[in-house]
N, C-alpha and C positions, 0 to 999 in steps of 0.2 A: 939610409941608416946613419950616414955622417951628419946629416941635418938634425936628426932626432937625438942621437946619443952624444956625439962629440961637439955639436954646435959649430961645425966648420963652415956652414953656409946659412945665410938668412933666408935664401930662397933658391929654388931650382926651377928653371923653365925648360919644358920639354916640347919637342916638335916631332911631327911625323916626317920621316925623311922623304926626299923628293921622289923616290921610287915607290913610296907607300908600303915599304916592307917592314919597317920597325920604327919604334919611338926612341928618339935619341935626346940626350941633354944638349940644349942649345946654349944655355947660360946659367952660371951660378952667381949668387950674390954673396959678398963677404959678410961676416957677422955684423959689421958696423953699418951696413947699408940700411937705408930707410924704406918705408913703404912707398914713398914717392920714387925712389930709385927703382924699385921693383916695377911699379906701374909704368914708368918711362921705358922699361925694357920690353914691354909687351907691344907687339906690332898693332898699328891702328887698322890694318886691313887683312889680317890673317889670324887663324885660330892657333891656340896653344893650350897645353896643360901646364899647371904650375903647382908647386908646393911652397907654402910660405909659413915661416916660423914666427909667430907673434909673441913677443914678451910683453907682459903687463903686470900690474899690481892689483891684486884682488881687493874686494871690499874689506877684508880682514887684514889688509896691509901685508900680504904675502906675495913674493915675486913668483910668477907663474909663466908658463909657456904653453901655447897651443898651436898645433900644426894644422893648417888648412889646405885642402885640395881645391884647386880652382880650375874650372874649365872655361877658358877664354874664347869667346866667339863673338867678335864685334859685328855690328850690323853691316859694315863695309866689306866684310870678307865674302869670298865666293860661296855660292850655295853648295858646290861640290865639296869644298873644304869643310863647311859646317856639317855636312852629312857624314863625311869620313870621320871627323872628330867625335860626332855624336854616337856613331856606331861603335867606335873603339873605346869610348870612355869607360864603360863598365868593366871591360876586360883589363884595362890599364889600372883602374882603381883596385881591382882584385890583386894585381901584381904588386901593388904598393901596400897591401894589407899589413905586412909585418913592420913597415916603416912608419905608418901613421897610427895615431890613436883613434880608437873607436870608429872604424869605417862604417859601421851600421848607422851612424847619424849623418852621413853625407847626404846632401840633397840629390 
């Protein structure tokens, strides 16, 4: 909610804890951080969930913001991690329903 309403974070990266009991915040990005900062924060060999707040200017020259849910699953990650993240993705997205815009359009 801080990301959506108060613009406190540019992004939030989540991970499943080592005991596989809960999803925890691993890292948050300051409002001034870029997309490159965000992608550099994602591990090359492990899965994560993330929420990214993109600011942009529309075709009619209006400043807008859109929040994206990202399920990060690189090819170098373990099969077990990919499975655990895939199985828990829908439940986690459901938990974020109130924080994100129009979750019915998520892939």
